[in-house]
VMD Tcl script that draws the C-alpha trace (Angstrom):
set ca {
  {8.32 7.48 61.06}
  {11.33 9.26 59.42}
  {13.20 7.20 56.91}
  {16.88 7.07 58.74}
  {14.73 5.80 61.94}
  {13.14 3.43 60.38}
  {16.63 1.98 58.72}
  {18.09 1.81 61.65}
  {15.55 -0.20 63.43}
  {16.15 -2.78 60.91}
  {20.06 -2.45 61.54}
  {19.42 -3.06 65.14}
  {17.33 -5.97 64.51}
  {20.52 -7.38 62.42}
  {22.95 -6.54 65.05}
  {21.26 -9.25 67.29}
  {23.37 -11.91 65.35}
  {26.41 -10.65 66.89}
  {25.54 -13.41 69.75}
  {26.08 -16.03 67.22}
  {29.97 -14.16 66.59}
  {31.76 -16.95 69.12}
  {30.52 -19.68 66.79}
  {31.11 -18.21 63.79}
  {34.42 -18.00 61.10}
  {33.64 -13.92 60.96}
  {35.14 -11.95 63.36}
  {32.50 -8.99 63.02}
  {29.02 -8.55 60.89}
  {29.41 -7.11 58.30}
  {25.66 -6.45 57.01}
  {25.17 -5.89 53.18}
  {22.31 -3.19 52.94}
  {19.82 -4.12 49.67}
  {16.90 -2.51 48.06}
  {14.61 -4.60 47.21}
  {11.94 -3.32 45.16}
  {12.08 -0.04 46.59}
  {11.87 -1.40 50.17}
  {15.65 -1.42 52.74}
  {16.97 -4.06 54.23}
  {19.83 -5.39 55.51}
  {21.80 -9.40 55.74}
  {24.66 -11.14 56.85}
  {26.49 -14.12 55.90}
  {27.97 -15.81 58.65}
  {30.24 -19.35 58.61}
  {29.85 -21.96 60.70}
  {33.41 -21.84 62.37}
  {33.08 -25.63 62.75}
  {32.23 -26.50 59.22}
  {33.92 -23.71 57.38}
  {37.36 -25.45 56.08}
  {35.18 -29.13 56.29}
  {35.36 -31.09 53.01}
  {31.76 -32.84 53.64}
  {28.63 -31.24 55.62}
  {27.23 -34.01 57.78}
  {23.41 -34.52 58.04}
  {21.18 -31.98 59.18}
  {24.29 -29.12 59.53}
  {24.50 -25.75 57.42}
  {28.03 -24.32 56.52}
  {26.35 -20.73 56.09}
  {23.18 -18.58 57.97}
  {22.02 -15.91 56.29}
  {19.89 -13.52 58.65}
  {18.28 -10.31 57.72}
  {15.26 -8.26 57.89}
  {13.59 -6.44 55.58}
  {10.49 -4.19 54.91}
  {7.84 -5.68 52.71}
  {5.57 -2.90 53.23}
  {5.31 1.32 54.72}
  {3.73 -0.99 58.16}
  {5.71 -4.07 58.09}
  {8.96 -6.43 57.98}
  {10.28 -10.01 57.85}
  {12.92 -11.25 59.88}
  {14.55 -14.07 58.25}
  {16.98 -17.04 58.57}
  {18.35 -19.41 55.56}
  {20.41 -21.91 56.48}
  {22.42 -23.14 53.68}
  {25.50 -25.09 52.73}
  {26.68 -23.06 49.71}
  {26.17 -19.23 49.14}
  {27.52 -18.56 45.35}
  {25.35 -20.75 43.64}
  {22.13 -20.17 42.19}
  {20.24 -21.67 43.72}
  {20.71 -19.57 46.83}
  {20.21 -16.86 44.58}
  {16.22 -18.46 44.01}
  {16.40 -18.60 48.02}
  {16.88 -14.79 48.26}
  {14.15 -14.57 45.86}
  {11.50 -16.56 46.84}
  {12.14 -14.00 50.33}
  {12.04 -10.91 47.76}
  {8.70 -12.32 46.27}
  {6.71 -11.29 50.22}
  {7.57 -7.47 49.66}
  {4.68 -5.94 48.14}
}
mol new
graphics top color blue
foreach p $ca { graphics top sphere $p radius 0.5 }
foreach p [lrange $ca 0 end-1] q [lrange $ca 1 end] { graphics top cylinder $p $q radius 0.2 }
display resetview
């Protein structure tokens, strides 16, 4: 498969996140392209509009949703959803590193 076509498939999968737009603070999906361990992918981070300005997050709810897809190998890809209450932390980076660890 041509490299550009494979990358387009990843983008199309990530665009399915648009169904969340009525419920999130963001007005459009902004994909973040990545190249992890030589494999490409994309993800986006969305903010729950009901929690965007909340001083505290109720139990079992999450302020942020990170959704994406990354190639694991030549013949496989991983779609992921990561729900968190903080994104600018070392713990968040550790969770992304865990996702990266699946890439061969």
